[in-house]
Biopython code that builds the backbone (N, CA, C, O; Angstrom):
import numpy as np
from Bio.PDB.StructureBuilder import StructureBuilder

atoms = [
    (1, "MET", "N", (0.824, -1.197, 0.000)),
    (1, "MET", "CA", (0.000, 0.000, 0.000)),
    (1, "MET", "C", (0.863, 1.254, 0.000)),
    (1, "MET", "O", (0.504, 2.267, -0.601)),
    (2, "LYS", "N", (1.986, 1.178, 0.670)),
    (2, "LYS", "CA", (2.876, 2.325, 0.731)),
    (2, "LYS", "C", (3.340, 2.728, -0.665)),
    (2, "LYS", "O", (3.429, 3.914, -0.980)),
    (3, "LEU", "N", (3.630, 1.742, -1.490)),
    (3, "LEU", "CA", (4.085, 2.006, -2.853)),
    (3, "LEU", "C", (2.981, 2.675, -3.679)),
    (3, "LEU", "O", (3.243, 3.624, -4.418)),
    (4, "ILE", "N", (1.769, 2.187, -3.552)),
    (4, "ILE", "CA", (0.646, 2.761, -4.302)),
    (4, "ILE", "C", (0.410, 4.207, -3.884)),
    (4, "ILE", "O", (0.221, 5.077, -4.734)),
    (5, "PHE", "N", (0.420, 4.467, -2.578)),
    (5, "PHE", "CA", (0.197, 5.837, -2.106)),
    (5, "PHE", "C", (1.309, 6.781, -2.523)),
    (5, "PHE", "O", (1.067, 7.973, -2.718)),
    (6, "SER", "N", (2.515, 6.272, -2.662)),
    (6, "SER", "CA", (3.599, 7.152, -3.116)),
    (6, "SER", "C", (3.381, 7.574, -4.569)),
    (6, "SER", "O", (3.670, 8.716, -4.926)),
    (7, "TYR", "N", (2.876, 6.671, -5.411)),
    (7, "TYR", "CA", (2.565, 7.030, -6.795)),
    (7, "TYR", "C", (1.377, 7.992, -6.873)),
    (7, "TYR", "O", (1.383, 8.937, -7.662)),
    (8, "ILE", "N", (0.369, 7.743, -6.052)),
    (8, "ILE", "CA", (-0.793, 8.624, -6.035)),
    (8, "ILE", "C", (-0.384, 10.025, -5.572)),
    (8, "ILE", "O", (-0.842, 11.028, -6.119)),
    (9, "LYS", "N", (0.465, 10.078, -4.579)),
    (9, "LYS", "CA", (0.910, 11.373, -4.051)),
    (9, "LYS", "C", (1.653, 12.179, -5.115)),
    (9, "LYS", "O", (1.495, 13.397, -5.195)),
    (10, "ARG", "N", (2.464, 11.502, -5.933)),
    (10, "ARG", "CA", (3.213, 12.196, -6.980)),
    (10, "ARG", "C", (2.321, 12.645, -8.130)),
    (10, "ARG", "O", (2.593, 13.661, -8.769)),
    (11, "HIS", "N", (1.273, 11.903, -8.390)),
    (11, "HIS", "CA", (0.396, 12.175, -9.530)),
    (11, "HIS", "C", (-1.033, 12.431, -9.067)),
    (11, "HIS", "O", (-1.979, 11.874, -9.624)),
    (12, "ILE", "N", (-1.189, 13.263, -8.059)),
    (12, "ILE", "CA", (-2.502, 13.476, -7.455)),
    (12, "ILE", "C", (-3.507, 14.047, -8.436)),
    (12, "ILE", "O", (-4.670, 13.644, -8.409)),
    (13, "TRP", "N", (-3.104, 14.980, -9.314)),
    (13, "TRP", "CA", (-4.050, 15.599, -10.252)),
    (13, "TRP", "C", (-4.532, 14.593, -11.287)),
    (13, "TRP", "O", (-5.708, 14.595, -11.648)),
    (14, "LEU", "N", (-3.644, 13.738, -11.766)),
    (14, "LEU", "CA", (-4.079, 12.702, -12.703)),
    (14, "LEU", "C", (-5.029, 11.709, -12.030)),
    (14, "LEU", "O", (-6.009, 11.267, -12.630)),
    (15, "PHE", "N", (-4.730, 11.373, -10.801)),
    (15, "PHE", "CA", (-5.576, 10.454, -10.045)),
    (15, "PHE", "C", (-6.966, 11.044, -9.831)),
    (15, "PHE", "O", (-7.969, 10.364, -10.044)),
    (16, "LEU", "N", (-7.029, 12.304, -9.411)),
    (16, "LEU", "CA", (-8.326, 12.940, -9.166)),
    (16, "LEU", "C", (-9.116, 13.127, -10.454)),
    (16, "LEU", "O", (-10.341, 13.006, -10.455)),
    (17, "THR", "N", (-8.421, 13.422, -11.548)),
    (17, "THR", "CA", (-9.091, 13.556, -12.843)),
    (17, "THR", "C", (-9.684, 12.218, -13.275)),
    (17, "THR", "O", (-10.807, 12.169, -13.776)),
    (18, "ALA", "N", (-8.944, 11.147, -13.084)),
    (18, "ALA", "CA", (-9.442, 9.817, -13.442)),
    (18, "ALA", "C", (-10.662, 9.451, -12.602)),
    (18, "ALA", "O", (-11.633, 8.908, -13.129)),
    (19, "VAL", "N", (-10.623, 9.738, -11.317)),
    (19, "VAL", "CA", (-11.757, 9.446, -10.437)),
    (19, "VAL", "C", (-12.974, 10.272, -10.854)),
    (19, "VAL", "O", (-14.096, 9.765, -10.863)),
    (20, "LEU", "N", (-12.756, 11.538, -11.198)),
    (20, "LEU", "CA", (-13.855, 12.389, -11.649)),
    (20, "LEU", "C", (-14.508, 11.835, -12.914)),
    (20, "LEU", "O", (-15.733, 11.734, -12.987)),
    (21, "PHE", "N", (-13.697, 11.477, -13.908)),
    (21, "PHE", "CA", (-14.259, 10.960, -15.154)),
    (21, "PHE", "C", (-14.942, 9.609, -14.962)),
    (21, "PHE", "O", (-15.946, 9.336, -15.619)),
    (22, "LEU", "N", (-14.429, 8.770, -14.091)),
    (22, "LEU", "CA", (-15.092, 7.496, -13.813)),
    (22, "LEU", "C", (-16.439, 7.715, -13.130)),
    (22, "LEU", "O", (-17.395, 6.985, -13.388)),
    (23, "THR", "N", (-16.513, 8.716, -12.263)),
    (23, "THR", "CA", (-17.767, 9.038, -11.606)),
    (23, "THR", "C", (-18.793, 9.555, -12.608)),
    (23, "THR", "O", (-19.959, 9.161, -12.578)),
    (24, "VAL", "N", (-18.348, 10.439, -13.492)),
    (24, "VAL", "CA", (-19.252, 10.970, -14.523)),
    (24, "VAL", "C", (-19.741, 9.848, -15.427)),
    (24, "VAL", "O", (-20.916, 9.812, -15.790)),
    (25, "GLU", "N", (-18.855, 8.938, -15.792)),
    (25, "GLU", "CA", (-19.256, 7.812, -16.644)),
    (25, "GLU", "C", (-20.290, 6.933, -15.953)),
    (25, "GLU", "O", (-21.261, 6.509, -16.579)),
    (26, "ALA", "N", (-20.089, 6.658, -14.671)),
    (26, "ALA", "CA", (-21.035, 5.819, -13.936)),
    (26, "ALA", "C", (-22.402, 6.488, -13.839)),
    (26, "ALA", "O", (-23.428, 5.824, -13.983)),
    (27, "VAL", "N", (-22.423, 7.793, -13.596)),
    (27, "VAL", "CA", (-23.690, 8.519, -13.517)),
    (27, "VAL", "C", (-24.401, 8.493, -14.868)),
    (27, "VAL", "O", (-25.613, 8.282, -14.926)),
    (28, "MET", "N", (-23.664, 8.705, -15.946)),
    (28, "MET", "CA", (-24.275, 8.697, -17.276)),
    (28, "MET", "C", (-24.810, 7.303, -17.625)),
    (28, "MET", "O", (-25.867, 7.180, -18.245)),
    (29, "ASP", "N", (-24.089, 6.266, -17.232)),
    (29, "ASP", "CA", (-24.577, 4.905, -17.476)),
    (29, "ASP", "C", (-25.867, 4.640, -16.710)),
    (29, "ASP", "O", (-26.746, 3.929, -17.199)),
    (30, "LEU", "N", (-25.985, 5.203, -15.520)),
    (30, "LEU", "CA", (-27.199, 5.009, -14.732)),
    (30, "LEU", "C", (-28.365, 5.844, -15.255)),
    (30, "LEU", "O", (-29.522, 5.461, -15.082)),
    (31, "LEU", "N", (-28.077, 6.981, -15.895)),
    (31, "LEU", "CA", (-29.138, 7.825, -16.430)),
    (31, "LEU", "C", (-29.627, 7.385, -17.810)),
    (31, "LEU", "O", (-30.692, 7.817, -18.252)),
    (32, "GLN", "N", (-28.881, 6.553, -18.476)),
    (32, "GLN", "CA", (-29.245, 6.144, -19.839)),
    (32, "GLN", "C", (-30.637, 5.501, -19.921)),
    (32, "GLN", "O", (-31.390, 5.846, -20.832)),
    (33, "PRO", "N", (-31.015, 4.594, -19.028)),
    (33, "PRO", "CA", (-32.375, 4.034, -19.118)),
    (33, "PRO", "C", (-33.468, 5.093, -18.950)),
    (33, "PRO", "O", (-34.539, 4.980, -19.546)),
    (34, "THR", "N", (-33.201, 6.114, -18.147)),
    (34, "THR", "CA", (-34.178, 7.189, -17.974)),
    (34, "THR", "C", (-34.378, 7.948, -19.276)),
    (34, "THR", "O", (-35.511, 8.236, -19.661)),
    (35, "TYR", "N", (-33.281, 8.272, -19.958)),
    (35, "TYR", "CA", (-33.385, 8.957, -21.250)),
    (35, "TYR", "C", (-34.104, 8.089, -22.277)),
    (35, "TYR", "O", (-34.937, 8.583, -23.038)),
    (36, "MET", "N", (-33.786, 6.807, -22.298)),
    (36, "MET", "CA", (-34.426, 5.921, -23.272)),
    (36, "MET", "C", (-35.923, 5.809, -23.004)),
    (36, "MET", "O", (-36.716, 5.802, -23.945)),
    (37, "SER", "N", (-36.322, 5.722, -21.738)),
    (37, "SER", "CA", (-37.753, 5.639, -21.445)),
    (37, "SER", "C", (-38.465, 6.941, -21.808)),
    (37, "SER", "O", (-39.609, 6.911, -22.260)),
    (38, "PHE", "N", (-37.802, 8.083, -21.617)),
    (38, "PHE", "CA", (-38.398, 9.355, -22.020)),
    (38, "PHE", "C", (-38.571, 9.412, -23.537)),
    (38, "PHE", "O", (-39.603, 9.864, -24.034)),
    (39, "ILE", "N", (-37.558, 8.953, -24.265)),
    (39, "ILE", "CA", (-37.639, 8.949, -25.728)),
    (39, "ILE", "C", (-38.806, 8.079, -26.194)),
    (39, "ILE", "O", (-39.568, 8.471, -27.078)),
    (40, "VAL", "N", (-38.936, 6.914, -25.602)),
    (40, "VAL", "CA", (-40.008, 6.006, -26.005)),
    (40, "VAL", "C", (-41.365, 6.547, -25.569)),
    (40, "VAL", "O", (-42.312, 6.545, -26.355)),
    (41, "ASP", "N", (-41.470, 7.011, -24.319)),
    (41, "ASP", "CA", (-42.759, 7.485, -23.799)),
    (41, "ASP", "C", (-43.249, 8.740, -24.505)),
    (41, "ASP", "O", (-44.433, 8.844, -24.824)),
    (42, "GLU", "N", (-42.368, 9.685, -24.752)),
    (42, "GLU", "CA", (-42.794, 10.961, -25.333)),
    (42, "GLU", "C", (-42.586, 11.017, -26.844)),
    (42, "GLU", "O", (-43.463, 11.482, -27.573)),
    (43, "GLY", "N", (-41.444, 10.550, -27.315)),
    (43, "GLY", "CA", (-41.134, 10.677, -28.732)),
    (43, "GLY", "C", (-41.839, 9.670, -29.611)),
    (43, "GLY", "O", (-42.457, 10.039, -30.610)),
    (44, "VAL", "N", (-41.754, 8.408, -29.253)),
    (44, "VAL", "CA", (-42.353, 7.360, -30.082)),
    (44, "VAL", "C", (-43.872, 7.382, -29.961)),
    (44, "VAL", "O", (-44.583, 7.214, -30.951)),
    (45, "LYS", "N", (-44.361, 7.589, -28.745)),
    (45, "LYS", "CA", (-45.811, 7.612, -28.529)),
    (45, "LYS", "C", (-46.480, 8.724, -29.334)),
    (45, "LYS", "O", (-47.554, 8.530, -29.902)),
    (46, "ASN", "N", (-45.837, 9.889, -29.376)),
    (46, "ASN", "CA", (-46.408, 11.036, -30.091)),
    (46, "ASN", "C", (-45.879, 11.156, -31.520)),
    (46, "ASN", "O", (-46.216, 12.110, -32.221)),
    (47, "ALA", "N", (-45.070, 10.221, -31.952)),
    (47, "ALA", "CA", (-44.465, 10.224, -33.293)),
    (47, "ALA", "C", (-43.703, 11.522, -33.550)),
    (47, "ALA", "O", (-43.783, 12.093, -34.638)),
    (48, "ASP", "N", (-42.973, 11.976, -32.550)),
    (48, "ASP", "CA", (-42.209, 13.225, -32.639)),
    (48, "ASP", "C", (-40.750, 12.887, -32.983)),
    (48, "ASP", "O", (-39.923, 12.655, -32.102)),
    (49, "VAL", "N", (-40.468, 12.868, -34.270)),
    (49, "VAL", "CA", (-39.128, 12.497, -34.741)),
    (49, "VAL", "C", (-38.090, 13.514, -34.267)),
    (49, "VAL", "O", (-36.956, 13.150, -33.956)),
    (50, "ARG", "N", (-38.479, 14.777, -34.215)),
    (50, "ARG", "CA", (-37.541, 15.818, -33.779)),
    (50, "ARG", "C", (-37.081, 15.586, -32.336)),
    (50, "ARG", "O", (-35.896, 15.728, -32.035)),
    (51, "LEU", "N", (-38.008, 15.233, -31.449)),
    (51, "LEU", "CA", (-37.660, 14.950, -30.059)),
    (51, "LEU", "C", (-36.782, 13.705, -29.959)),
    (51, "LEU", "O", (-35.837, 13.671, -29.170)),
    (52, "ILE", "N", (-37.087, 12.698, -30.744)),
    (52, "ILE", "CA", (-36.283, 11.474, -30.752)),
    (52, "ILE", "C", (-34.855, 11.779, -31.178)),
    (52, "ILE", "O", (-33.904, 11.305, -30.556)),
    (53, "MET", "N", (-34.700, 12.574, -32.240)),
    (53, "MET", "CA", (-33.367, 12.919, -32.724)),
    (53, "MET", "C", (-32.623, 13.797, -31.726)),
    (53, "MET", "O", (-31.418, 13.638, -31.532)),
    (54, "LYS", "N", (-33.340, 14.723, -31.092)),
    (54, "LYS", "CA", (-32.711, 15.631, -30.129)),
    (54, "LYS", "C", (-32.152, 14.878, -28.939)),
    (54, "LYS", "O", (-30.988, 15.062, -28.585)),
    (55, "TYR", "N", (-32.966, 14.027, -28.310)),
    (55, "TYR", "CA", (-32.513, 13.297, -27.145)),
    (55, "TYR", "C", (-31.658, 12.085, -27.510)),
    (55, "TYR", "O", (-30.874, 11.614, -26.687)),
    (56, "GLY", "N", (-31.797, 11.592, -28.698)),
    (56, "GLY", "CA", (-30.964, 10.474, -29.136)),
    (56, "GLY", "C", (-29.528, 10.899, -29.403)),
    (56, "GLY", "O", (-28.590, 10.123, -29.224)),
    (57, "ALA", "N", (-29.377, 12.132, -29.828)),
    (57, "ALA", "CA", (-28.035, 12.640, -30.109)),
    (57, "ALA", "C", (-27.340, 12.976, -28.816)),
    (57, "ALA", "O", (-26.192, 13.421, -28.829)),
]
sb = StructureBuilder()
sb.init_structure("model")
sb.init_model(0)
sb.init_chain("A")
sb.init_seg("    ")
for serial, (resi, resn, name, xyz) in enumerate(atoms, 1):
    if name == "N":
        sb.init_residue(resn, " ", resi, " ")
    sb.init_atom(name, np.array(xyz, "f"), 0.0, 1.0, " ", f" {name:<3s}", serial, name[0])
structure = sb.get_structure()
């Protein structure tokens, strides 16, 4: 553990940046089903191609 902490201490900004991006990725992965259900519930149900393209992009 001492060896790992010495590397983290030297490269703290890279470590924190990696943790930040991993957190953002996990949140986006968890929100994806919500976006898909909104697209299906509002876009497909109402045949709104513009809304589907907007949220799909």
